[in-house]
Steps between C-alpha positions, in 0.01 A plus 500: 500500500695285742412191302607665171831619646566152636425346158734736319779434751449126464508526122824697513660236718383226262656677203828550686503137609425380148789699356740382767392140455606498137865427418703744296544437123873448552424225751285322242777534241762351731263220597436414132874510421578267790231249411578498128873482572460185708275342237735575211802380694331166565378452142820608326712279724279197432461573127851621411724376778608854587343833591539779242455862598128581477471801725271775370587849612233760568601862466313751718209662319335836544134589479355526147511847351191689396579417136470130579128549568435692180242326281654655188881486520677758287618397154746712297342573162669412174699799369384668183708463188490415134285199403697174530376371162356688208439392138688695236276659236650486156379685192534208258285469193235233493655162446850618583736243650583499868806294580822383336534519124441163332812406306329249270245482225155436653392323181790253504387137525719303739533132571278435802125546472413361844312711756826552692708556187664793331204595281276536803767703679533740207123551494492567873787745479337691216176535694637557850737787429241731350338815632177615339160350424420176682624190325428131544769382744504119485119526496544595867205561730697764691797723416652646816765755571636557850217721622238276342655207687492688831140605452392145417697355793341736752157384389571127463813400695415241763778620728387861473145397580616307807691802632197726461298241692759506781454876521124462506515240779720727710243777466224257602682433826506872577125532444438230762724659762343840444154348527579357845535853637165617366156442658401146403134400520391151596167323529387153606165322494429188704194273507493243778251241624494414872310205643489268800342188640336427835766660720472818292120501509498433125587861429553575129562832327662663197769760566591757233797724573622787284814694584670781310773744579820676407853431619791740474865404549687779679826627348714441809343177614165374613153490353162665552182308421147639487233233472123473501322171571135398473362159607150365444361190671193329352349240735382178335295372796357639819800387704713778342456873495540726198697817535745744346793696624754739351824655611756759389857440609830684469823317578862613492834329566830690505848347560742695714818293458526220245335593170472868586638792299656487153527122527130481422560683170778266390289292255374817331842666487659179371244455223527864393878483479491164320281657236766767446764229475287314247461819296878537498546133410253539215686804369834317524343215306368735231846646448656154479215398272596774255862387504407134452268572207756732343780245545294229332395741226855611423612138503239413236592800286861390531398151388335657196825678422687170528258345251556789262878484540502123451283550194751747359778256573312217328424718196865597475598135530267409213638784289856393583432144386360630171798731453756229573324259268532759224865558587564125505336468158731776375801320646578774751423297818549138598215272596611485865396864539158418357461212748596722794249764389226238473583378852477857631162537326365193683630631830342841439170335412510297823568811711213680327254223582630474859461875556143483372420216736654690791289801409180296502590356842566847641175622347303227681667592830417866433134413444488321835659802668234726347218263594425428135394153377802336339302403192443869420699610198708792621756713324732724700580825323824681566441858616765768532513630858649799672662387827684774694851393589563589867796700620720237662765742624314779679202326663513306827271213406537321834370810680210511255420136573518548877246780472262370236503120505164397640635165616756671720240737645281204591795333674547818708134510594504131594760580767240734653243221470725260687564757773127554530460122523728498805275755670195286421665185634619684811144613565388138482709422810289730718210382719143530376320780685166588345238748606142408415171683536144430393155649529159355420135608501196281433122503506317431825329170569166452329569804279537491118854473367470841339465670840862529611503648851799695628414393855622149412851626423790296640873557460827351605872575479805304591860405432644161415863411564650194329830426672791431260579155639546336157670711235707238316332565165538874545861456612579308181323763290708772665826316438397434138424871457853587614641256244276644227635846579860378461406333172332815370816700570717242324255488209526878463879484482489206258243671277704819490818310410326292232346808340834681504665197337226482237539870421879469468459198275240677284715812465801292397280309254384825336856623473615169356210492253592848376859391433385173341260682268775731379742209452247297301422800281868523411514123454222516239690767309818290495309184405330676209835615365636150541210354300554751218873434493467119503244511218732717293789258559279206407411660167871554435575140589714601797268366775324177581136435568581452868629857521170633369286281725714586803457871433126455451477306827693775675254758368207287608644457850570873527145584395353252749726634775398857420131408518554325832698793638232746389223301667713437809567871547130579496427222749784600733382861508152385598648277770705788639188716518309216666774423754532866598123537539486768229328300226183701460189312392244753624254666258729803460795294376430540130370218284618232741316653794179535300510134401591382850198672653333163464138385482452421871724701728714805445772622733490865407782685665542867570827620353731668749721801437808281481616425149743265339586629157753301296590823321708502185570130533145415384506376144348242275700186567370339183679757286807595708747746362878504505 
């Protein structure tokens, strides 16, 4: 009892001495600042000729909160609402046209018969703007609408595949860290030959050793190992003796200072939280992926509209030339007007061919975005969509973004990570004080290995103190952790400001697109009246060919501008939903959510009670009223 009391008292004094021998974390910080300051002053003076201000401040930090150690940080769920994109079902008869009315005779034979000429454009327009039984679209291998494009891209996009692999790799890391805290078996077999010459009496023998056991890493530091070992010796000559022995051993090592406590769980906690961050990153990517595919899709549909409008312009130019030639033959127009009309016809033909080439280039880029081979013949079909127009006056979109943007939530959680990193680095400055214990039982001499005898039991226990005489690496890690914490706080502020700026920009873009769409609708109406009036004046001989072509060009430009404004409004609405974190792509979000469920991973989300309902402002932006 006296010996045990003395040992405990001695151990207590050792622990107290070890703690007192270590310098405080603030001392290490000041020491690092002084050393780095001298080094930077010397290098900047020699490199620049002067010494700029390079001092790094370190604000006092508190202990990490309980939430910082949570393996699953909280994530606000996407609010429920109307689907962000839905196709419009129309009760058209089979073969009915979908799109603008063609203002020309489909049977009319025009001048250019090249693949990128007017005849080809007329054929494409007749086939493309049709709703009903399937038709042969440019002998295309695929005919995709928006949702078809999204579904194909999810299955074949190289970028989408890479992001799913990132998510998979993050989950792999978690499986390893979890495995380290489970019982882990091990086994080892060794065959060894021992021999000797004269001084060793020519002893020779084979040694076979088999060990097996289980090790368990403890949650708050240390490890327990249970091991069994059997060794057989087979003598080769009479100078050696055969034998066998076995043993069962139990060993344990537990840190009391450095490496003890929650610090030991840091790799597991970090991997678990990184998996959550990767899930959020993947979901952010999926939402941006929808916007990118939709933007490219609307751009291609807009390019189709430009082809159709340029085709109408070219057809009108051909008809105008024919009309002026008849009027010139009747003596009601001079030949200069005919020449001007012919020049306008050539210009219209050039714009038609250019728009077709631009469309083919955009189509190739779209195939690459979808992960489709560029040699695949693809036709993009325009589909009418219902996109709810958000209420820009009564909804605080910045507050929505601050609550639901996953990127911002990750930035908040990374501040907790950095604060936890300071605690880990501070723990690394402590001395090493480890308790160890072991016990072992074997077989007795000249007994078979299977006869383990408890009378042979031996045990030991002790403490090892490693004085913190060299902690330069740990000091630098601690100072770096303080800097990482400052950076995490600045990154949070920067992320919040950038998201707020993006939301404000997106809201202004939606508002501007709404005004632009209404203006272009009125512009088309005025341009159509101008075309009718100029044609009437031309028949009466009161206008020139230039007046007619100018009015037709104005109508063409107004139609192109309207198509661009219509597509831009849809894209800007999607961007606003994405930037506020309310773009829903989960399986409950209508047709879009069903398609975005994906072939590999799905981020199914439970819908909260919070709702964002656009209300009466929701309408079909393809057929606006008023």
